[in-house]
N, C-alpha and C positions, 0 to 999 in steps of 0.2 A: 570787504571784510566781514564774515558772516557776524550776526547780532547772536550773542549767548541768552540774551532775553527772547528774542523772538523763538530762537533755536528751541528752548525748553519750554517756551508757554506752545508752539504748534505741536509739538511732540506730545507734552502732557494733554492737550487738547483731543488729538487725533487717538492717543492711547484711551480718553477716556470715552470718546465716540464710540469706538470699538468695542471696549466693556459695556456701554449701554446698550448699544445695541444688540451684542450678545444677550446680555440680559433680558432685554425688551422680547426679543425673538422667543427665548426660552419661556419668557414669564405668559407673555401672549399665548404661545402653543399650550402650556399648561392651564390656563384660564380657560382657551377655546375649548379644550378637551372637558375641563370639569363641568363647562356650561353644557358641551353635548350630552354628558350622562345626568345632569339635572334636567335638561330637555327631553331625555329619553324616559327619565323617571317620571315626569309629568306627563306623559302621553302615555303610561302605565297604569299611573294611577288615574286619571281621568275614563281611562275606558273602564276600570275598574268601578268608579262611582257610575258611570253610566248605564253598565249592567244593571248594578244595584237598584237603579232609579226608574229602569224599563217595565211598565207593568204586563206579566205574564198572566193570560196567554197574548201571544201576537196575532188577534183575529183581524178580521177586514175591517170591522167599526174601529178598534182601537187603532190601527195603521193608519186608516185615512184621517183619524184624529190627528196624530202625530205629523201625519204628513201637511196638514192645515197649519200647524202649529210652526213647523219647520218654515214653510213656504211665507209666513208672516213674519219670521226672524229673518229670513233671507233677504224681505224687502226693507227691513230697517236698516240690516248691515249694509245693503247696498246704499240706501240714504246716508248711513254714517261715513262710508266710504267716499261720498259726492262732497262729504262736508269740508270746510277750509281746517275745521278743527278736530284735534285726535279723539275729543270726548263730546257725545250730543246724549240728548236725551234719548235717542234711540239706540243709543250703545257705542261702540269703538269699531272705527274702520279695519283693526286687523282682525275682526271677527272672519272675513271673509281668508283668512290665511291659517285658520284652524279648520280642521275636517273630524266629524265622525259619520260614520256609516254603518249600516246594521244589514247583514245578507242573511239570508236563508242558509239551512245546512247544505243547500244543492249549491249556493254561490248567487243566488237571486239575490240584488240589490232590494231591499224591503225601504229603506226609507236614508237622506243624506241631507246634512245642513248645507252643502254646495251643489252647483249643478258642475261638480266635474265628473268627468268619466276615469273613474279612479276603480282599477281593477282590484279583485279581491287577493291578496296575497297569502302566503302560507303563516303560521302563527311564527309570532316574534318581530324582529325590527328588520326594514328593509326601506334602500332609498328607490325612488321612481319618478320617472321622467313622464310628466301626463302629457295629453295630445297638446296642451296650449303651451308646451315646452316651459312648464314649471315642474322644478325639483321639490318632491315631497320626502319629509321622513315619517314613515308609519309604522304602527305597533298592531299587530293583528293577534285576535282571542278568541277562543271558541267557547260558548257557555255549553258546560256538557248536561247541565240539569235542564236548560230550555230549550235545548240544541238551536242554536242561532250564533252567527259570525259579529264579531264588531270589532273595527277599525277605526283607530284614530290617526291623525297625523297633524303636520306643521310643515308649512313653505320653506325650505332651505332659506331664503331671503330672509325671514323673520330671525331665526337663530344668527344669521351672521350680521343682521343690522344690530341686535340686541348685543350681540359680542363686541361689535364695532362702538356702539355708542357705550357701552357699560366698561369696556377695558381698553380698546386700542386709542379710542380718542383723549380720554384721561392720560393715558400713559405718553401718548406724543406730547401733550402738553406739558406732563412733569418734564419730559426729556428734553424738550424745548428750554422752559426754565432753569433745568438744572444746570444746559450748559451754557447759556447766557451766566449764570451764576459762579461757573466753574473758570469760565474766560475772564471774568473779575475779577474772582479770586486766586486763579492762577496768574494774572498779570501784578497784582497787590503783594502775592507772595513770592514772587521771583523778583521784583523790583525790590524788595525788604532784604530777600537773601543775597542780592548782589550788592548791598550798600557796602560792606567790606570793602570789596574791591572798586568798588567807586572813593570810600573813603582813603584807600592806599594809592589810587592815582593822584587826588588830591594830595595826600601828604607827599608823594614824589614831584608833583608838579611846583610846590611850595618853595621846594630847594633850590639854593643856589649852586653851580656848578663848584663850589668847593666844599660843600659839603657832602662828605663823604662816608659819614656815621650811621651805623646799622641802622633799619628800619624798626618801630617797635613791633614785636610778635606776641604780647601778650595777651590782647584782646583779638587776635584773627580767629576766625573760624579754624577748624581741623583741615579743612579743603585750600584756604587760602595760606595757611603756614607753609608748606613745600615753596608755594609762589613767593612767600617773603623770605625764605630762608634762601633761594636760590639769587632772588637780588643782593641780598647781605652779603654772599659771597661773591657778587659780583661786584658790588661796591668795594667789598674788603681787598681785593685782588686789584682794583682800579686805582683804591688808594696805595696799595703798596707798589703798583707801577709808576704812578705818578712821584712816590717817595723816591723811587729808584732814579728816576730820572732828575728828579732835583738835586739828589744827590752827587750824579754823574755830575751833572752840570757844575755844581759845584765845587766839585774836586776836582773837575778839567780844568775849570777856570783857575782854580787855586794854584794847581800845578803846572798849567802849561805857561801864567804869569811869568814866573822867573827865568825859564829857558826862551823863552820869546824876546822878553827885556834882553837876557846877556848876549843872544845873536844880534838882536839890534843894535846894542852896544857894541860889541867887537865890529859888526860892518861900519858903523859910523867912525869907528878908529880906524880902520883900514882906508876908508876914503879920505882921512883926514890925516894920513899917517905922513911923515915927514920922511922916512926913508924907505927903502925897499924892504929891508930887515921888520920893520915895525909893523910894513903893510901886511906881509907874509903870517908874521904870528898874530896878527888880529884875524887874519882869513883861516886860519888852522884853529883858533881858539872858535870863530864861529861856527865852521865845519863839524868840531866837536859837539857844541850845543845844538845844532841842526840834529845830528845823529842822536843825541841824547833826547831830543824832543820826537824824534822820528819813533823811538824805541816807545816812549813814554805813551805817544797815542796810540800805537799798534796794541800795548797793554790796557790801555783804557778801553779800545773797542772790544778786546776780548772779556774783558770781565765784565762790560755792556750787555753783550752778546748772553753770556753765562747767567747773568740775574735776570735777564727779559725771559728766562726758558725754566719750567719748573721738571720737564722730561727730557731727555736724550732724544736727540734729531733723529737719530739713526743708530740702531743697535744690531751688533753683529760680531760674531767671533774674532777676536782680534790677538794674534799671535804677537807678543810682545818683545820677543826675540827678534823676528823679523822685522817688527819697528824699529828697534832699536838700531839695527844695523843700518837700516836706510837713513835715520836720522844721523848718525854717526858721520855718515859717508857724508852726508850735506853739511857738516858742521865741520869736518875736518878742516877746508882750508881756512876756518877761522881760528881754530886752535895751532894750527901751523904758522898762520901769520904773529901769533905769539909766542911761538917757541912753544908751545904745551901740546902734551899727549895725551890721547882719549884710548883707554882702554875697557876691554867687553871681556868680562868673565861670566859666559853664560853656561851654569851648570844643569841648568833644566828649563825647558822652554813653560811660561806663563799663559794660558789663556784666558782673554778675560772677555766677558760680554759686554759690550759698548760701543761707545761712537769712536772710529778710528781717528779723526780729524782730533777730538778733543783729547783724545789720549797723548795724541803724538805733541800739541801743544803744552800738557803738562809734562811729559818728559824731556821737552825743549828748554822748558823753563828751568828744570833742574840742572841739566848739563851746562845751559848758558849761565846760570849764576855759579855753578863752580867753575867755569873758565874767567868769569869777569872777575870773581874776587878770588882767584889762585894766581901766583905769581910764574913768572916765565920759569921753563925746565921743570914744571909741576906734570904729574901723571895722573890724570882724572880715572879714577876706576869706576866701572858701573858694573855691577853685579847682579847676576838674577838668576833665581831659583823659582819653584813652583810656590808661588803665595808671597813673594815678597821681591822687591828692586830696589838697591841702594845705588847712591851716588856718593864717592866721596872724594873731597877734594885736599887743596894744601894751603886753604888761605887763611884767615885769623880765627874763624868759626864763629860762634856764637854765644855768650855767655849764657850758663844755663837758666840763670832768671830772667833772660831777656827773650828766649827762644818761644815762649806763647805769645809774647808781644808781635815779635814777629811775622805771625801769620795773619794780621789784621793788615788791612791796607794802608796805604801811603807810611808805613813804619819805615824809618831809617834808623841804623844804630849810630850812635853819637860817633864822632870820630872816623867813620868807614871812608877808607881811601878809595872808594868806588862810589862815584854820583850815579847811585840807582834811582828809580821811581819810585819803589816799595811796594810793588803790586805781584812781582813775580810767585812770591810764596803764597799769596792769596788765590792768584788763579790756581796754583797747585792744588791748594786745600779745597776750593770749589768744586773743580773738576774730579776730583779722587770721591768728594764726598756722593756727586752724582752717581757714580760707578758703586758704590759700597766699599770704596779704598779710605784709609786714612793716613797722614802724612806725619811721622815722626823725626825730630832732629836730635842728634845724639853729637857726640865727641867722633872724630875718625881717627883709625890707628895711622893714618897719614899725617895727623897733626891740626887737619882742619875740621870741617864739619861732615857728618853724615846724613844725608837726608835718603829717610826708608819709606816705602810706600809699602803698605800692608792691607790685608782684608780687615776692614773695619769690626770691630767686636761687635755684638748685636747686642 
């Protein structure tokens, strides 16, 4: 599992270092360029100062005096160069890294402060590699008035050393210090930024398994709110699921207790019966109770599957006319056993987008209710047209004031001749709702109940 703290810290530091390197390179190049311009300006200025200080005319006596003075200065610079200190009473060891030379108009060297064989260059700036493999930066100028050449120079290593000492090393120290500070600050800031996540984790860890109330979102940062909202949605869905399971368990325990007790009582009576007729009567009653129990369990399982899903398992185009004909063929033996008739009036096919199996359960429940509550010699009429399905029976019907209540689970009409589970219409309502349909109950022209499936109003 990757660490968010490490992820952000590494990337933040790497990004900072990349920016720092880019800025440092740019800054160093600009500083080096400016230093080069300053050094070049010094060369030109030194040349002009020396030109103004050289006494004219440069006769032999004056040249010899200058050469003797330069020889003494050279010895002093050598002594200074051998010293362990940069500065001495004799001068500075950097003197031997600076050059000035005077040439005759013909290019003959008149005098120089160093014993370097530096050839005369054309006017302007030049780079030169001396015989001793040293790179020099030279500036050459010609005195038109007194007719002599003057050349000043600096060793390249002087420029590089000064740039390194004045720019590069301080920049490296600053970069190192800033990097350490950024690492420390990034760790502190990231830790503080992740406090809401840690607090959320602690809040969830303290909860008991039964505590499914929503988490507080008021103090959560904007970045954490989607996570909290997702957790709250999950907790809400989990709470609904657990409530449905508890409700299903309670309903199943309540509804199954009576038929199970009745079946057990009839079986006990059959075992203790004194006559064959009494035994047969008790077994028939037990068989009837078990049939009701089987029907009830099937309805409970169907309702549990519906409540556990918010979306249709499979969506396809279902031709209700074809589906109804298949269901009527399946249920015909049951109707014949009860001496009832199943009739289909298909005026127009109705195509519904939905789950074929669930739609079959919906229609089967409607027809099964009509068969169960209708007397013998009754014709159950199923009518189909585009946008409406109706089932008419000959049963006792449902009073208008009771129809809405009958759509709830486990609701049974008082004095009903049929011992039902009270779940059939609730299942029909739920399946219809999943398909954008609605169930309506009315009086049937046949004297019983008309159950209609229509498109739900938007």
